[in-house]
N, CA, C, O and the ligand as a Tripos MOL2 file, in Angstrom:
@<TRIPOS>MOLECULE
protein
  317   315    80     0     0
PROTEIN
NO_CHARGES

@<TRIPOS>ATOM
      1 N         138.4960   59.8940  103.5510 N.3       1 MET1
      2 CA        138.5600   60.9230  102.5050 C.3       1 MET1
      3 C         137.1470   61.3560  102.2330 C.2       1 MET1
      4 O         136.8720   62.5560  102.2530 O.2       1 MET1
      5 N         136.1850   60.3930  101.9670 N.am      2 THR2
      6 CA        134.7540   60.7180  101.6460 C.3       2 THR2
      7 C         134.0700   61.5300  102.7840 C.2       2 THR2
      8 O         133.2060   62.3770  102.5540 O.2       2 THR2
      9 N         134.5270   61.2050  104.0560 N.am      3 ARG3
     10 CA        133.9230   61.8860  105.1660 C.3       3 ARG3
     11 C         134.3020   63.3480  105.1430 C.2       3 ARG3
     12 O         133.4770   64.2080  105.4510 O.2       3 ARG3
     13 N         135.5230   63.6390  104.7880 N.am      4 ILE4
     14 CA        136.0410   65.0730  104.7210 C.3       4 ILE4
     15 C         135.2370   65.8090  103.6960 C.2       4 ILE4
     16 O         134.7610   66.9180  103.9410 O.2       4 ILE4
     17 N         135.0730   65.1620  102.4800 N.am      5 LEU5
     18 CA        134.3730   65.6290  101.4530 C.3       5 LEU5
     19 C         132.9060   65.9880  101.8450 C.2       5 LEU5
     20 O         132.3930   67.0460  101.4810 O.2       5 LEU5
     21 N         132.2720   65.0850  102.5830 N.am      6 PHE6
     22 CA        130.8930   65.1730  102.8580 C.3       6 PHE6
     23 C         130.7920   66.3650  103.7950 C.2       6 PHE6
     24 O         129.8280   67.1070  103.6080 O.2       6 PHE6
     25 N         131.6160   66.6550  104.7470 N.am      7 TRP7
     26 CA        131.5170   67.7720  105.7280 C.3       7 TRP7
     27 C         131.7650   69.0410  104.9620 C.2       7 TRP7
     28 O         131.0530   70.0150  105.2010 O.2       7 TRP7
     29 N         132.7290   69.1100  104.0490 N.am      8 ILE8
     30 CA        132.9280   70.2930  103.2350 C.3       8 ILE8
     31 C         131.7260   70.6690  102.3290 C.2       8 ILE8
     32 O         131.4270   71.8490  102.1480 O.2       8 ILE8
     33 N         131.0040   69.5850  101.7300 N.am      9 ALA9
     34 CA        129.8000   69.8350  100.9070 C.3       9 ALA9
     35 C         128.6830   70.4140  101.8460 C.2       9 ALA9
     36 O         127.9540   71.3340  101.4760 O.2       9 ALA9
     37 N         128.5930   69.8540  103.0210 N.am     10 LEU10
     38 CA        127.5620   70.1630  103.9960 C.3      10 LEU10
     39 C         127.7300   71.6810  104.4250 C.2      10 LEU10
     40 O         126.7740   72.4570  104.4490 O.2      10 LEU10
     41 N         128.9260   72.0120  104.7350 N.am     11 LEU11
     42 CA        129.3040   73.4290  105.1200 C.3      11 LEU11
     43 C         129.0070   74.3800  103.9880 C.2      11 LEU11
     44 O         128.4580   75.4570  104.2210 O.2      11 LEU11
     45 N         129.3530   74.0180  102.7690 N.am     12 VAL12
     46 CA        129.0620   74.9170  101.4860 C.3      12 VAL12
     47 C         127.6310   75.0900  101.4250 C.2      12 VAL12
     48 O         127.1960   76.2220  101.2150 O.2      12 VAL12
     49 N         126.7590   74.0170  101.5980 N.am     13 LEU13
     50 CA        125.2270   74.0940  101.6060 C.3      13 LEU13
     51 C         124.6630   75.1970  102.6580 C.2      13 LEU13
     52 O         123.8650   76.1020  102.4120 O.2      13 LEU13
     53 N         125.2780   74.8890  103.8740 N.am     14 ILE14
     54 CA        124.8760   75.7960  105.0410 C.3      14 ILE14
     55 C         125.0770   77.1870  104.7680 C.2      14 ILE14
     56 O         124.1800   78.0120  104.9360 O.2      14 ILE14
     57 N         126.2800   77.4930  104.3330 N.am     15 ILE15
     58 CA        126.7280   78.8980  103.9380 C.3      15 ILE15
     59 C         125.6950   79.3260  102.8350 C.2      15 ILE15
     60 O         125.0420   80.3540  103.0130 O.2      15 ILE15
     61 N         125.5430   78.6400  101.8050 N.am     16 ALA16
     62 CA        124.5430   79.0720  100.7200 C.3      16 ALA16
     63 C         123.2090   79.4030  101.2240 C.2      16 ALA16
     64 O         122.6080   80.4160  100.8680 O.2      16 ALA16
     65 N         122.6780   78.4130  102.1840 N.am     17 ALA17
     66 CA        121.3030   78.6970  102.5630 C.3      17 ALA17
     67 C         121.2440   79.9090  103.5370 C.2      17 ALA17
     68 O         120.2030   80.5660  103.5650 O.2      17 ALA17
     69 N         122.3190   80.2610  104.3610 N.am     18 ILE18
     70 CA        122.3050   81.4670  105.0530 C.3      18 ILE18
     71 C         122.4050   82.7600  104.2920 C.2      18 ILE18
     72 O         121.8790   83.8200  104.6330 O.2      18 ILE18
     73 N         123.1670   82.5440  103.1820 N.am     19 ARG19
     74 CA        123.2570   83.7450  102.2760 C.3      19 ARG19
     75 C         122.0400   84.1020  101.5110 C.2      19 ARG19
     76 O         121.7100   85.2640  101.2710 O.2      19 ARG19
     77 N         121.3870   83.0420  101.1380 N.am     20 SER20
     78 CA        120.0000   83.2420  100.4700 C.3      20 SER20
     79 C         118.9960   83.7500  101.4420 C.2      20 SER20
     80 O         118.2040   84.6150  101.0660 O.2      20 SER20
     81 N         118.9540   83.2800  102.6850 N.am     21 LYS21
     82 CA        118.0460   83.9410  103.6280 C.3      21 LYS21
     83 C         118.3460   85.4140  103.9120 C.2      21 LYS21
     84 O         117.4310   86.2230  104.0670 O.2      21 LYS21
     85 N         119.5530   85.7310  103.9760 N.am     22 LEU22
     86 CA        119.9580   87.1960  104.2400 C.3      22 LEU22
     87 C         119.4820   88.0190  103.0180 C.2      22 LEU22
     88 O         119.0390   89.1530  103.2010 O.2      22 LEU22
     89 N         119.5490   87.5410  101.9040 N.am     23 ARG23
     90 CA        119.2910   88.3900  100.6810 C.3      23 ARG23
     91 C         117.6300   88.4440  100.6450 C.2      23 ARG23
     92 O         117.0780   89.3980  100.0970 O.2      23 ARG23
     93 N         116.9760   87.5320  101.1650 N.am     24 GLY24
     94 CA        115.5040   87.5900  101.1010 C.3      24 GLY24
     95 C         115.0160   88.6980  102.2280 C.2      24 GLY24
     96 O         113.9600   89.3090  102.0620 O.2      24 GLY24
     97 N         115.8010   88.9020  103.3110 N.am     25 ILE25
     98 CA        115.3360   89.6460  104.3550 C.3      25 ILE25
     99 C         115.6800   91.2760  104.0130 C.2      25 ILE25
    100 O         114.8570   92.1870  104.1120 O.2      25 ILE25
    101 N         116.9210   91.4050  103.6390 N.am     26 VAL26
    102 CA        117.4260   92.7720  103.1600 C.3      26 VAL26
    103 C         117.3060   92.8290  101.6420 C.2      26 VAL26
    104 O         118.0130   92.1040  100.9430 O.2      26 VAL26
    105 N         116.3990   93.7040  101.1060 N.am     27 PRO27
    106 CA        116.3030   93.8280   99.6480 C.3      27 PRO27
    107 C         117.4380   94.8190   99.1550 C.2      27 PRO27
    108 O         117.9600   95.5780   99.9720 O.2      27 PRO27
    109 N         117.7770   94.8170   97.9850 N.am     28 PRO28
    110 CA        118.7810   95.5950   97.4110 C.3      28 PRO28
    111 C         118.3090   97.0940   97.5040 C.2      28 PRO28
    112 O         117.1370   97.3780   97.2580 O.2      28 PRO28
    113 N         119.2230   98.0420   97.8600 N.am     29 PRO29
    114 CA        118.8430   99.4670   97.9870 C.3      29 PRO29
    115 C         118.1080   99.9330   96.8440 C.2      29 PRO29
    116 O         117.0870  100.5600   97.1260 O.2      29 PRO29
    117 N         118.3840   99.7760   95.5500 N.am     30 GLY30
    118 CA        117.7110  100.2710   94.4020 C.3      30 GLY30
    119 C         116.2450   99.7340   94.2440 C.2      30 GLY30
    120 O         115.3620  100.4700   93.8030 O.2      30 GLY30
    121 N         116.0250   98.5480   94.5810 N.am     31 GLN31
    122 CA        114.6820   97.8740   94.4460 C.3      31 GLN31
    123 C         113.6570   98.5420   95.4310 C.2      31 GLN31
    124 O         112.5170   98.8540   95.0870 O.2      31 GLN31
    125 N         114.1670   98.7290   96.6760 N.am     32 GLU32
    126 CA        113.1850   99.2330   97.6170 C.3      32 GLU32
    127 C         112.7260  100.5880   97.3220 C.2      32 GLU32
    128 O         111.5350  100.8530   97.4820 O.2      32 GLU32
    129 N         113.6360  101.5670   96.8630 N.am     33 SER33
    130 CA        113.2670  102.9680   96.5290 C.3      33 SER33
    131 C         112.2910  103.0540   95.3950 C.2      33 SER33
    132 O         111.4430  103.9430   95.3200 O.2      33 SER33
    133 N         112.4530  102.0320   94.4590 N.am     34 ALA34
    134 CA        111.7350  102.1430   93.1750 C.3      34 ALA34
    135 C         110.3040  101.6410   93.3660 C.2      34 ALA34
    136 O         109.3960  102.0460   92.6400 O.2      34 ALA34
    137 N         110.0950  100.6910   94.4220 N.am     35 ALA35
    138 CA        108.8060  100.1010   94.6360 C.3      35 ALA35
    139 C         107.8300  100.9050   95.5510 C.2      35 ALA35
    140 O         106.6100  100.7460   95.5080 O.2      35 ALA35
    141 N         108.4660  101.7850   96.3860 N.am     36 ARG36
    142 CA        107.7230  102.5490   97.3840 C.3      36 ARG36
    143 C         106.8490  103.6440   96.8380 C.2      36 ARG36
    144 O         105.6530  103.6690   97.1290 O.2      36 ARG36
    145 N         107.4310  104.6090   96.0080 N.am     37 PRO37
    146 CA        106.6890  105.7550   95.4150 C.3      37 PRO37
    147 C         105.4010  105.3360   94.7930 C.2      37 PRO37
    148 O         104.3520  105.9500   94.9890 O.2      37 PRO37
    149 N         105.5090  104.1740   93.9630 N.am     38 ALA38
    150 CA        104.2410  103.7600   93.1800 C.3      38 ALA38
    151 C         103.1830  103.3890   94.2800 C.2      38 ALA38
    152 O         102.0240  103.7670   94.1060 O.2      38 ALA38
    153 N         103.5100  102.6770   95.3910 N.am     39 ALA39
    154 CA        102.5190  102.2050   96.2480 C.3      39 ALA39
    155 C         101.9790  103.3640   97.0580 C.2      39 ALA39
    156 O         100.8260  103.2720   97.4770 O.2      39 ALA39
    157 N         102.6620  104.3980   97.3090 N.am     40 ARG40
    158 CA        102.3190  105.5900   98.0620 C.3      40 ARG40
    159 C         101.2670  106.4400   97.3720 C.2      40 ARG40
    160 O         100.2330  106.7790   97.9480 O.2      40 ARG40
    161 N         101.5710  106.7890   96.0680 N.am     41 GLU41
    162 CA        100.7800  107.6330   95.2320 C.3      41 GLU41
    163 C          99.3470  106.9330   94.8970 C.2      41 GLU41
    164 O          99.2830  106.1090   93.9840 O.2      41 GLU41
    165 N          98.3640  107.2360   95.5520 N.am     42 ALA42
    166 CA         97.1530  106.9030   95.1100 C.3      42 ALA42
    167 C          96.3930  107.8770   94.3990 C.2      42 ALA42
    168 O          96.0420  108.8850   95.0130 O.2      42 ALA42
    169 N          96.0640  107.7240   93.1230 N.am     43 GLU43
    170 CA         95.2960  108.7570   92.3890 C.3      43 GLU43
    171 C          94.0150  109.0280   92.8640 C.2      43 GLU43
    172 O          93.2870  108.1280   93.2830 O.2      43 GLU43
    173 N          93.6390  110.3620   92.8270 N.am     44 THR44
    174 CA         92.3560  110.6860   93.2110 C.3      44 THR44
    175 C          91.2560  110.1860   92.1820 C.2      44 THR44
    176 O          91.4340  110.4040   90.9830 O.2      44 THR44
    177 N          90.1800  109.5530   92.6020 N.am     45 MET45
    178 CA         89.1680  109.1970   91.7120 C.3      45 MET45
    179 C          87.9350  110.2830   91.7310 C.2      45 MET45
    180 O          87.4630  110.7830   92.7520 O.2      45 MET45
    181 N          87.5440  110.5220   90.4790 N.am     46 ILE46
    182 CA         86.4980  111.5430   90.3240 C.3      46 ILE46
    183 C          85.2300  110.8550   89.5570 C.2      46 ILE46
    184 O          85.4310  109.8940   88.8160 O.2      46 ILE46
    185 N          84.0930  111.3070   89.7320 N.am     47 ALA47
    186 CA         82.9410  110.6960   88.9900 C.3      47 ALA47
    187 C          82.6630  111.5460   87.6860 C.2      47 ALA47
    188 O          82.7270  112.7760   87.6960 O.2      47 ALA47
    189 N          82.3680  110.8440   86.6220 N.am     48 CYS48
    190 CA         81.8810  111.5900   85.4410 C.3      48 CYS48
    191 C          80.6330  112.3250   85.6660 C.2      48 CYS48
    192 O          79.7390  111.7630   86.2990 O.2      48 CYS48
    193 N          80.4690  113.5010   85.2280 N.am     49 ALA49
    194 CA         79.4610  114.3690   85.3770 C.3      49 ALA49
    195 C          78.1600  113.6610   84.6230 C.2      49 ALA49
    196 O          77.0270  113.7970   85.0850 O.2      49 ALA49
    197 N          78.3960  112.9850   83.5650 N.am     50 HIS50
    198 CA         77.3330  112.4230   82.7720 C.3      50 HIS50
    199 C          76.9670  111.0040   83.3430 C.2      50 HIS50
    200 O          75.8400  110.8430   83.8120 O.2      50 HIS50
    201 N          77.7850  110.0680   83.3260 N.am     51 CYS51
    202 CA         77.5250  108.6160   83.5980 C.3      51 CYS51
    203 C          77.8430  108.1590   85.1070 C.2      51 CYS51
    204 O          77.5490  107.0270   85.4910 O.2      51 CYS51
    205 N          78.4410  109.0780   85.9110 N.am     52 HIS52
    206 CA         78.7710  108.8090   87.2530 C.3      52 HIS52
    207 C          79.6820  107.7080   87.5170 C.2      52 HIS52
    208 O          79.7600  107.1910   88.6320 O.2      52 HIS52
    209 N          80.4120  107.3150   86.4600 N.am     53 VAL53
    210 CA         81.3530  106.3610   86.6880 C.3      53 VAL53
    211 C          82.6980  106.9570   87.2110 C.2      53 VAL53
    212 O          83.1370  107.9740   86.6730 O.2      53 VAL53
    213 N          83.3780  106.3520   88.2560 N.am     54 TYR54
    214 CA         84.6250  106.8790   88.8620 C.3      54 TYR54
    215 C          85.8090  106.4590   87.9530 C.2      54 TYR54
    216 O          85.8690  105.3590   87.4050 O.2      54 TYR54
    217 N          86.6540  107.3370   87.8520 N.am     55 PHE55
    218 CA         87.8500  107.2110   86.9540 C.3      55 PHE55
    219 C          88.9810  108.1060   87.4690 C.2      55 PHE55
    220 O          88.6850  109.0420   88.2110 O.2      55 PHE55
    221 N          90.3070  107.8770   87.1140 N.am     56 PRO56
    222 CA         91.4240  108.5730   87.6090 C.3      56 PRO56
    223 C          91.3500  110.0670   87.2020 C.2      56 PRO56
    224 O          91.0510  110.3900   86.0520 O.2      56 PRO56
    225 N          91.6320  110.9760   88.1800 N.am     57 GLU57
    226 CA         91.5540  112.3720   87.6740 C.3      57 GLU57
    227 C          92.4070  112.9030   86.5180 C.2      57 GLU57
    228 O          92.0580  113.8040   85.7540 O.2      57 GLU57
    229 N          93.6190  112.2090   86.4800 N.am     58 SER58
    230 CA         94.4690  112.5620   85.2680 C.3      58 SER58
    231 C          93.8320  112.2880   84.0190 C.2      58 SER58
    232 O          94.2540  112.9020   83.0390 O.2      58 SER58
    233 N          92.7470  111.3510   83.8530 N.am     59 GLU59
    234 CA         92.1860  111.0470   82.6290 C.3      59 GLU59
    235 C          90.9810  111.9350   82.4120 C.2      59 GLU59
    236 O          90.3300  111.7560   81.3820 O.2      59 GLU59
    237 N          90.6530  112.7690   83.1720 N.am     60 ALA60
    238 CA         89.4350  113.5620   83.1320 C.3      60 ALA60
    239 C          89.4570  114.5600   81.8030 C.2      60 ALA60
    240 O          90.4740  115.1150   81.3860 O.2      60 ALA60
    241 N          88.2770  114.6640   81.2850 N.am     61 VAL61
    242 CA         88.0470  115.5030   80.0910 C.3      61 VAL61
    243 C          87.2610  116.7950   80.6750 C.2      61 VAL61
    244 O          86.0660  116.6500   80.9300 O.2      61 VAL61
    245 N          87.7970  117.8880   80.8710 N.am     62 LYS62
    246 CA         87.0600  118.9990   81.4880 C.3      62 LYS62
    247 C          86.4200  119.9050   80.4780 C.2      62 LYS62
    248 O          86.9980  120.3810   79.5010 O.2      62 LYS62
    249 N          85.0830  120.1050   80.8370 N.am     63 ALA63
    250 CA         84.3950  120.9660   79.8670 C.3      63 ALA63
    251 C          83.2100  121.6330   80.8060 C.2      63 ALA63
    252 O          82.5250  120.9790   81.5930 O.2      63 ALA63
    253 N          83.1070  122.8730   80.6070 N.am     64 GLY64
    254 CA         82.0140  123.7490   81.4070 C.3      64 GLY64
    255 C          82.2950  123.4900   82.8510 C.2      64 GLY64
    256 O          81.3050  123.1820   83.5140 O.2      64 GLY64
    257 N          83.3530  123.5450   83.4270 N.am     65 GLY65
    258 CA         83.6040  123.4280   84.8920 C.3      65 GLY65
    259 C          83.2510  122.0650   85.5030 C.2      65 GLY65
    260 O          83.1630  121.9380   86.7240 O.2      65 GLY65
    261 N          83.0500  121.0560   84.6600 N.am     66 ARG66
    262 CA         82.7450  119.6290   85.1350 C.3      66 ARG66
    263 C          83.6510  118.6600   84.3740 C.2      66 ARG66
    264 O          84.0500  118.8690   83.2290 O.2      66 ARG66
    265 N          83.9330  117.6170   85.0850 N.am     67 GLU67
    266 CA         84.9520  116.6180   84.7130 C.3      67 GLU67
    267 C          84.0170  115.3940   84.0290 C.2      67 GLU67
    268 O          82.9540  115.0020   84.5110 O.2      67 GLU67
    269 N          84.5570  114.9460   82.9720 N.am     68 TYR68
    270 CA         83.9370  113.8480   82.2610 C.3      68 TYR68
    271 C          84.8020  112.7400   82.0140 C.2      68 TYR68
    272 O          86.0140  112.9530   81.9780 O.2      68 TYR68
    273 N          84.3250  111.4990   81.8240 N.am     69 CYS69
    274 CA         85.2300  110.2700   81.6610 C.3      69 CYS69
    275 C          85.8850  110.2490   80.2330 C.2      69 CYS69
    276 O          86.9800  109.7320   80.0140 O.2      69 CYS69
    277 N          85.1000  110.8680   79.2750 N.am     70 SER70
    278 CA         85.6430  110.8610   77.8620 C.3      70 SER70
    279 C          85.1010  112.1080   77.1930 C.2      70 SER70
    280 O          84.2790  112.8310   77.7560 O.2      70 SER70
    281 N          85.6050  112.3590   75.9050 N.am     71 PRO71
    282 CA         85.2640  113.4360   75.1100 C.3      71 PRO71
    283 C          83.8590  113.3080   74.7350 C.2      71 PRO71
    284 O          83.1960  114.3360   74.5970 O.2      71 PRO71
    285 N          83.3060  112.1050   74.5470 N.am     72 ASP72
    286 CA         81.9660  111.7910   74.0790 C.3      72 ASP72
    287 C          81.0040  112.2110   75.1140 C.2      72 ASP72
    288 O          79.9900  112.8270   74.7830 O.2      72 ASP72
    289 N          81.2610  111.9100   76.3900 N.am     73 HIS73
    290 CA         80.3630  112.3560   77.4740 C.3      73 HIS73
    291 C          80.5310  114.0190   77.8390 C.2      73 HIS73
    292 O          79.6720  114.6850   78.4180 O.2      73 HIS73
    293 N          81.6080  114.4270   77.4450 N.am     74 ALA74
    294 CA         81.7920  115.9150   77.6710 C.3      74 ALA74
    295 C          80.8340  116.6750   76.7030 C.2      74 ALA74
    296 O          80.4230  117.7980   76.9940 O.2      74 ALA74
    297 N          80.4940  116.0560   75.5700 N.am     75 ARG75
    298 CA         79.6900  116.7410   74.6960 C.3      75 ARG75
    299 C          78.1880  116.4530   75.1270 C.2      75 ARG75
    300 O          77.3260  117.2440   74.7440 O.2      75 ARG75
    301 N          77.8650  115.4570   75.8330 N.am     76 LEU76
    302 CA         76.5660  115.2140   76.3220 C.3      76 LEU76
    303 C          76.2000  116.0620   77.5570 C.2      76 LEU76
    304 O          77.1250  116.3750   78.3070 O.2      76 LEU76
    305 N          75.0250  116.4410   77.8280 N.am     77 PRO77
    306 CA         74.5580  117.0970   78.9710 C.3      77 PRO77
    307 C          74.8330  116.3780   80.2850 C.2      77 PRO77
    308 O          74.7010  115.1550   80.3290 O.2      77 PRO77
    309 N          75.2310  117.1160   81.4250 N.am     78 PRO78
    310 CA         75.2970  116.3720   82.6810 C.3      78 PRO78
    311 C          74.0590  115.7640   83.2020 C.2      78 PRO78
    312 O          73.0130  116.4110   83.1410 O.2      78 PRO78
    313 N          74.0830  114.5180   83.7360 N.am     79 ALA79
    314 CA         72.8370  113.8970   84.2420 C.3      79 ALA79
    315 C          72.5990  114.1910   85.7290 C.2      79 ALA79
    316 O          71.6020  113.7420   86.2950 O.2      79 ALA79
    317 ZN         80.9920  109.3890   81.6290 Zn       80 ZN80
@<TRIPOS>BOND
     1     1     2 1
     2     2     3 1
     3     3     4 2
     4     3     5 am
     5     5     6 1
     6     6     7 1
     7     7     8 2
     8     7     9 am
     9     9    10 1
    10    10    11 1
    11    11    12 2
    12    11    13 am
    13    13    14 1
    14    14    15 1
    15    15    16 2
    16    15    17 am
    17    17    18 1
    18    18    19 1
    19    19    20 2
    20    19    21 am
    21    21    22 1
    22    22    23 1
    23    23    24 2
    24    23    25 am
    25    25    26 1
    26    26    27 1
    27    27    28 2
    28    27    29 am
    29    29    30 1
    30    30    31 1
    31    31    32 2
    32    31    33 am
    33    33    34 1
    34    34    35 1
    35    35    36 2
    36    35    37 am
    37    37    38 1
    38    38    39 1
    39    39    40 2
    40    39    41 am
    41    41    42 1
    42    42    43 1
    43    43    44 2
    44    43    45 am
    45    45    46 1
    46    46    47 1
    47    47    48 2
    48    47    49 am
    49    49    50 1
    50    50    51 1
    51    51    52 2
    52    51    53 am
    53    53    54 1
    54    54    55 1
    55    55    56 2
    56    55    57 am
    57    57    58 1
    58    58    59 1
    59    59    60 2
    60    59    61 am
    61    61    62 1
    62    62    63 1
    63    63    64 2
    64    63    65 am
    65    65    66 1
    66    66    67 1
    67    67    68 2
    68    67    69 am
    69    69    70 1
    70    70    71 1
    71    71    72 2
    72    71    73 am
    73    73    74 1
    74    74    75 1
    75    75    76 2
    76    75    77 am
    77    77    78 1
    78    78    79 1
    79    79    80 2
    80    79    81 am
    81    81    82 1
    82    82    83 1
    83    83    84 2
    84    83    85 am
    85    85    86 1
    86    86    87 1
    87    87    88 2
    88    87    89 am
    89    89    90 1
    90    90    91 1
    91    91    92 2
    92    91    93 am
    93    93    94 1
    94    94    95 1
    95    95    96 2
    96    95    97 am
    97    97    98 1
    98    98    99 1
    99    99   100 2
   100    99   101 am
   101   101   102 1
   102   102   103 1
   103   103   104 2
   104   103   105 am
   105   105   106 1
   106   106   107 1
   107   107   108 2
   108   107   109 am
   109   109   110 1
   110   110   111 1
   111   111   112 2
   112   111   113 am
   113   113   114 1
   114   114   115 1
   115   115   116 2
   116   115   117 am
   117   117   118 1
   118   118   119 1
   119   119   120 2
   120   119   121 am
   121   121   122 1
   122   122   123 1
   123   123   124 2
   124   123   125 am
   125   125   126 1
   126   126   127 1
   127   127   128 2
   128   127   129 am
   129   129   130 1
   130   130   131 1
   131   131   132 2
   132   131   133 am
   133   133   134 1
   134   134   135 1
   135   135   136 2
   136   135   137 am
   137   137   138 1
   138   138   139 1
   139   139   140 2
   140   139   141 am
   141   141   142 1
   142   142   143 1
   143   143   144 2
   144   143   145 am
   145   145   146 1
   146   146   147 1
   147   147   148 2
   148   147   149 am
   149   149   150 1
   150   150   151 1
   151   151   152 2
   152   151   153 am
   153   153   154 1
   154   154   155 1
   155   155   156 2
   156   155   157 am
   157   157   158 1
   158   158   159 1
   159   159   160 2
   160   159   161 am
   161   161   162 1
   162   162   163 1
   163   163   164 2
   164   163   165 am
   165   165   166 1
   166   166   167 1
   167   167   168 2
   168   167   169 am
   169   169   170 1
   170   170   171 1
   171   171   172 2
   172   171   173 am
   173   173   174 1
   174   174   175 1
   175   175   176 2
   176   175   177 am
   177   177   178 1
   178   178   179 1
   179   179   180 2
   180   179   181 am
   181   181   182 1
   182   182   183 1
   183   183   184 2
   184   183   185 am
   185   185   186 1
   186   186   187 1
   187   187   188 2
   188   187   189 am
   189   189   190 1
   190   190   191 1
   191   191   192 2
   192   191   193 am
   193   193   194 1
   194   194   195 1
   195   195   196 2
   196   195   197 am
   197   197   198 1
   198   198   199 1
   199   199   200 2
   200   199   201 am
   201   201   202 1
   202   202   203 1
   203   203   204 2
   204   203   205 am
   205   205   206 1
   206   206   207 1
   207   207   208 2
   208   207   209 am
   209   209   210 1
   210   210   211 1
   211   211   212 2
   212   211   213 am
   213   213   214 1
   214   214   215 1
   215   215   216 2
   216   215   217 am
   217   217   218 1
   218   218   219 1
   219   219   220 2
   220   219   221 am
   221   221   222 1
   222   222   223 1
   223   223   224 2
   224   223   225 am
   225   225   226 1
   226   226   227 1
   227   227   228 2
   228   227   229 am
   229   229   230 1
   230   230   231 1
   231   231   232 2
   232   231   233 am
   233   233   234 1
   234   234   235 1
   235   235   236 2
   236   235   237 am
   237   237   238 1
   238   238   239 1
   239   239   240 2
   240   239   241 am
   241   241   242 1
   242   242   243 1
   243   243   244 2
   244   243   245 am
   245   245   246 1
   246   246   247 1
   247   247   248 2
   248   247   249 am
   249   249   250 1
   250   250   251 1
   251   251   252 2
   252   251   253 am
   253   253   254 1
   254   254   255 1
   255   255   256 2
   256   255   257 am
   257   257   258 1
   258   258   259 1
   259   259   260 2
   260   259   261 am
   261   261   262 1
   262   262   263 1
   263   263   264 2
   264   263   265 am
   265   265   266 1
   266   266   267 1
   267   267   268 2
   268   267   269 am
   269   269   270 1
   270   270   271 1
   271   271   272 2
   272   271   273 am
   273   273   274 1
   274   274   275 1
   275   275   276 2
   276   275   277 am
   277   277   278 1
   278   278   279 1
   279   279   280 2
   280   279   281 am
   281   281   282 1
   282   282   283 1
   283   283   284 2
   284   283   285 am
   285   285   286 1
   286   286   287 1
   287   287   288 2
   288   287   289 am
   289   289   290 1
   290   290   291 1
   291   291   292 2
   292   291   293 am
   293   293   294 1
   294   294   295 1
   295   295   296 2
   296   295   297 am
   297   297   298 1
   298   298   299 1
   299   299   300 2
   300   299   301 am
   301   301   302 1
   302   302   303 1
   303   303   304 2
   304   303   305 am
   305   305   306 1
   306   306   307 1
   307   307   308 2
   308   307   309 am
   309   309   310 1
   310   310   311 1
   311   311   312 2
   312   311   313 am
   313   313   314 1
   314   314   315 1
   315   315   316 2
@<TRIPOS>SUBSTRUCTURE
     1 MET1         2 RESIDUE 1 A MET
     2 THR2         6 RESIDUE 1 A THR
     3 ARG3        10 RESIDUE 1 A ARG
     4 ILE4        14 RESIDUE 1 A ILE
     5 LEU5        18 RESIDUE 1 A LEU
     6 PHE6        22 RESIDUE 1 A PHE
     7 TRP7        26 RESIDUE 1 A TRP
     8 ILE8        30 RESIDUE 1 A ILE
     9 ALA9        34 RESIDUE 1 A ALA
    10 LEU10       38 RESIDUE 1 A LEU
    11 LEU11       42 RESIDUE 1 A LEU
    12 VAL12       46 RESIDUE 1 A VAL
    13 LEU13       50 RESIDUE 1 A LEU
    14 ILE14       54 RESIDUE 1 A ILE
    15 ILE15       58 RESIDUE 1 A ILE
    16 ALA16       62 RESIDUE 1 A ALA
    17 ALA17       66 RESIDUE 1 A ALA
    18 ILE18       70 RESIDUE 1 A ILE
    19 ARG19       74 RESIDUE 1 A ARG
    20 SER20       78 RESIDUE 1 A SER
    21 LYS21       82 RESIDUE 1 A LYS
    22 LEU22       86 RESIDUE 1 A LEU
    23 ARG23       90 RESIDUE 1 A ARG
    24 GLY24       94 RESIDUE 1 A GLY
    25 ILE25       98 RESIDUE 1 A ILE
    26 VAL26      102 RESIDUE 1 A VAL
    27 PRO27      106 RESIDUE 1 A PRO
    28 PRO28      110 RESIDUE 1 A PRO
    29 PRO29      114 RESIDUE 1 A PRO
    30 GLY30      118 RESIDUE 1 A GLY
    31 GLN31      122 RESIDUE 1 A GLN
    32 GLU32      126 RESIDUE 1 A GLU
    33 SER33      130 RESIDUE 1 A SER
    34 ALA34      134 RESIDUE 1 A ALA
    35 ALA35      138 RESIDUE 1 A ALA
    36 ARG36      142 RESIDUE 1 A ARG
    37 PRO37      146 RESIDUE 1 A PRO
    38 ALA38      150 RESIDUE 1 A ALA
    39 ALA39      154 RESIDUE 1 A ALA
    40 ARG40      158 RESIDUE 1 A ARG
    41 GLU41      162 RESIDUE 1 A GLU
    42 ALA42      166 RESIDUE 1 A ALA
    43 GLU43      170 RESIDUE 1 A GLU
    44 THR44      174 RESIDUE 1 A THR
    45 MET45      178 RESIDUE 1 A MET
    46 ILE46      182 RESIDUE 1 A ILE
    47 ALA47      186 RESIDUE 1 A ALA
    48 CYS48      190 RESIDUE 1 A CYS
    49 ALA49      194 RESIDUE 1 A ALA
    50 HIS50      198 RESIDUE 1 A HIS
    51 CYS51      202 RESIDUE 1 A CYS
    52 HIS52      206 RESIDUE 1 A HIS
    53 VAL53      210 RESIDUE 1 A VAL
    54 TYR54      214 RESIDUE 1 A TYR
    55 PHE55      218 RESIDUE 1 A PHE
    56 PRO56      222 RESIDUE 1 A PRO
    57 GLU57      226 RESIDUE 1 A GLU
    58 SER58      230 RESIDUE 1 A SER
    59 GLU59      234 RESIDUE 1 A GLU
    60 ALA60      238 RESIDUE 1 A ALA
    61 VAL61      242 RESIDUE 1 A VAL
    62 LYS62      246 RESIDUE 1 A LYS
    63 ALA63      250 RESIDUE 1 A ALA
    64 GLY64      254 RESIDUE 1 A GLY
    65 GLY65      258 RESIDUE 1 A GLY
    66 ARG66      262 RESIDUE 1 A ARG
    67 GLU67      266 RESIDUE 1 A GLU
    68 TYR68      270 RESIDUE 1 A TYR
    69 CYS69      274 RESIDUE 1 A CYS
    70 SER70      278 RESIDUE 1 A SER
    71 PRO71      282 RESIDUE 1 A PRO
    72 ASP72      286 RESIDUE 1 A ASP
    73 HIS73      290 RESIDUE 1 A HIS
    74 ALA74      294 RESIDUE 1 A ALA
    75 ARG75      298 RESIDUE 1 A ARG
    76 LEU76      302 RESIDUE 1 A LEU
    77 PRO77      306 RESIDUE 1 A PRO
    78 PRO78      310 RESIDUE 1 A PRO
    79 ALA79      314 RESIDUE 1 A ALA
    80 ZN80       317 GROUP 0 **** ****
């Protein structure tokens, strides 16, 4: 009797191991599409006209046709 239980337990463990491996290889469809766009979109980096520090273009403060890293630097003259 114990031999039969041993083989049943071993079979269950093998099936569980195979299932967990298959889950690791094929990610769920929702997860994959959510992770890819963020990795693809690399934001353009621009240099501040005053301090020349690079920062994302979306955070730029525009003044006088130039981009600045902050409103404080927009008030200061370009270096
Ligand atoms: Zn700056």
